[in-house]
C-alpha positions in Angstrom: -1.6 6.1 -44.3 -4.8 5.7 -46.3 -5.6 8.2 -48.8 -8.8 8.2 -51.1 -9.3 11.0 -53.5 -12.0 11.8 -56.0 -13.4 8.2 -56.0 -16.3 7.5 -58.4 -18.2 4.2 -59.1 -20.8 3.4 -61.7 -22.5 0.3 -62.7 -23.2 -0.2 -66.4 -25.9 -2.5 -68.1 -29.0 -1.6 -69.6 -29.8 0.9 -66.9 -26.3 2.6 -65.9 -26.2 3.9 -62.4 -23.8 6.1 -60.6 -23.2 4.9 -57.1 -21.3 7.9 -55.8 -18.8 10.5 -56.9 -16.0 12.5 -55.5 -15.4 10.4 -52.3 -12.4 11.8 -50.4 -11.0 10.1 -47.2 -7.7 10.5 -45.2 -6.8 8.1 -42.4 -3.7 7.9 -40.3 -2.5 5.0 -38.2 -4.7 4.8 -35.1 -7.7 6.4 -36.7 -11.0 4.6 -36.5 -14.0 6.0 -38.4 -17.6 4.9 -39.0 -19.2 5.3 -42.3 -23.1 5.4 -42.4 -25.5 6.3 -45.0 -28.9 5.2 -46.4 -29.5 1.5 -47.4 -28.1 1.0 -50.9 -26.0 4.2 -50.9 -22.8 2.0 -51.5 -21.1 1.7 -48.2 -20.1 -1.8 -48.8 -19.1 -0.9 -52.3 -16.8 1.8 -50.9 -15.2 -0.9 -48.5 -14.7 -3.2 -51.6 -13.0 -0.4 -53.6 -10.7 0.3 -50.7 -9.9 -3.3 -50.4 -9.2 -3.7 -54.2 -12.0 -6.2 -54.4 -13.8 -3.9 -57.0 -12.5 -1.2 -59.4 -13.3 2.5 -59.4 -14.3 4.3 -62.4 -12.1 7.2 -61.4 -10.0 8.4 -58.5 -7.1 7.3 -56.4 -6.7 4.9 -53.5 -3.3 4.8 -51.7 -2.3 2.7 -48.8 1.0 4.3 -47.7 3.0 4.8 -51.0 1.0 2.1 -52.8 -1.6 3.2 -55.4 -4.2 0.4 -55.5 -5.8 1.5 -58.7 -2.6 0.7 -60.7 -2.2 -2.8 -59.3 -3.1 -6.1 -61.1 -5.2 -8.7 -59.4 -2.3 -10.7 -58.1 -0.6 -7.7 -56.5 -4.0 -6.7 -55.0 -4.3 -10.2 -53.5 -0.8 -9.9 -52.0 -1.6 -6.4 -50.6 -4.8 -7.7 -48.9 -3.1 -10.7 -47.6 -0.2 -8.7 -45.8 -1.6 -5.3 -45.0 -5.5 -5.6 -44.5 -7.8 -7.4 -42.1 -11.5 -8.0 -42.7 -14.5 -8.5 -40.3 -17.8 -9.2 -41.8 -21.4 -9.6 -40.6 -21.2 -13.3 -41.4 -18.4 -14.9 -39.3 -17.0 -16.9 -42.0 -15.3 -19.4 -39.6 -14.4 -22.7 -41.0 -16.2 -25.4 -39.1 -13.8 -28.2 -39.7 -10.9 -26.3 -38.0 -10.6 -25.4 -34.4 -10.5 -21.8 -33.2 -6.8 -21.5 -33.1 -6.5 -22.9 -36.7 -9.1 -20.5 -37.9 -7.2 -17.6 -36.5 -3.8 -19.0 -37.8 -5.1 -19.0 -41.6 -3.7 -15.5 -42.5 -0.3 -16.6 -41.1 -0.4 -19.9 -43.0 -0.9 -17.9 -46.2 2.0 -15.7 -45.5 4.3 -18.7 -44.7 4.9 -17.7 -41.1 7.0 -20.4 -39.2 4.9 -22.6 -37.0 6.5 -21.4 -33.7 6.0 -17.8 -34.5 2.4 -18.5 -35.8 1.5 -20.3 -32.4 2.9 -17.3 -30.4 0.9 -14.7 -32.5 -2.3 -16.9 -32.3 -2.1 -17.3 -28.5 -1.4 -13.7 -28.0 -4.2 -12.5 -30.2 -6.7 -14.8 -28.8 -5.8 -13.6 -25.3 -6.3 -10.0 -26.5 -9.9 -10.8 -27.6 -10.6 -12.8 -24.4 -10.4 -16.3 -25.8 -7.1 -17.6 -24.5 -8.8 -20.8 -23.3 -10.7 -21.6 -26.6 -7.9 -22.2 -29.1 -8.6 -25.9 -29.3 -12.3 -25.6 -29.2 -14.4 -26.5 -32.3 -16.5 -23.5 -33.6 -19.8 -25.2 -32.9 -19.1 -24.9 -29.2 -18.8 -21.1 -29.3 -21.6 -18.4 -29.1 -22.2 -15.9 -31.9 -20.3 -13.2 -30.0 -17.3 -15.6 -29.4 -17.3 -16.4 -33.1 -17.1 -12.8 -34.0 -14.2 -12.3 -31.5 -12.5 -15.2 -33.4 -13.0 -13.4 -36.7 -11.5 -10.2 -35.1 -8.6 -12.1 -33.9 -8.1 -13.6 -37.4 -8.4 -10.3 -38.9 -5.6 -8.8 -36.7 -3.3 -11.7 -36.2 -0.9 -10.7 -39.0 -0.6 -7.2 -38.0 -2.5 -5.4 -40.8 -2.3 -1.6 -41.4 -5.9 -1.3 -42.3 -9.0 -3.1 -40.8 -12.2 -3.1 -42.7 -15.3 -4.1 -40.9 -18.7 -4.4 -42.6 -21.7 -4.6 -40.3 -19.7 -6.8 -37.9 -22.5 -6.9 -35.3 -25.6 -7.1 -37.5 -26.2 -10.8 -36.5 -25.7 -10.2 -32.6 -28.1 -9.1 -29.8 -27.4 -5.7 -28.4 -25.4 -6.7 -25.3 -23.2 -9.1 -27.3 -22.8 -6.4 -30.0 -21.5 -3.9 -27.5 -18.9 -6.4 -26.3 -17.7 -7.2 -29.8 -17.5 -3.4 -30.7 -15.5 -2.7 -27.7 -13.2 -5.4 -28.4 -12.8 -4.4 -32.2 -12.0 -0.8 -31.1 -9.6 -1.8 -28.5 -7.7 -4.0 -30.9 -7.5 -1.7 -33.8 -6.1 1.0 -31.4 -3.7 -1.4 -29.8 -2.3 -2.6 -33.1 -1.9 0.9 -34.4 -4.0 0.2 -37.3 -6.5 2.4 -39.2 -10.1 1.2 -39.2 -13.2 1.7 -41.1 -16.4 0.5 -39.7 -19.4 0.3 -42.0 -22.6 0.3 -40.0 -26.3 1.3 -40.0 -26.2 1.5 -36.2 -25.6 4.8 -34.3 -24.7 2.9 -31.3 -22.0 1.0 -33.3 -20.8 4.3 -34.8 -20.4 6.0 -31.5 -17.5 3.5 -30.7 -15.4 5.2 -33.4 -13.4 8.4 -33.3 -15.8 10.1 -35.8 -18.7 9.3 -38.1 -18.8 10.0 -41.8 -22.0 9.9 -44.0 -21.8 8.5 -47.5 -23.8 10.5 -49.9 -24.1 10.2 -53.8 -21.6 13.1 -53.9 -19.1 12.1 -51.3 -18.4 11.7 -47.6 -19.2 14.3 -45.0 -19.0 14.5 -41.3 -22.0 13.5 -39.3 -22.7 15.9 -36.4 -22.9 14.5 -32.9 -26.3 13.3 -31.6 
């Protein structure tokens, strides 16, 4: 479903730097993997490349039969909008919209009819345990609830690929555990593939397997 082969990223300028080379990754629907690595190794860069937010210097990224590296910016935007969902460390919840309206944003961008959008939002909020908060303003929610809103927004349109970048970095351990459980449950329930970038071994253990990003590619991290 997601196939990454031979991915290389370099930054130019007066002091050129190779971030990583020869990154390979294969994910099928339902796979949920963690990516760990030293600070500055390029974990977020890898997510940005997979999402088409940045361009690789060489290599291939395929989502299904679509080769991302050949798409222009407009086509990449449409692909992200229809087939990807994103969860970040910062919640990025719009304060002037209520919870339901925040979750509905991807559906609005896709032109989903109002009745269908209302049904999808209600079902997705129920799935993350926030069925009663649809009309609440974000200021009334805790950090953990806001991150569950972000997860609902990432999943409401049924993406094939979910990309999460340190989604519990701003949360206390107990709240983080709840959010990680919800994220895993929903990735699996939706039949999506998921990549969780994290520095936390506790977070990584919620995934099916853990990969270490090195300057020369990804490798499996041994348990323990």
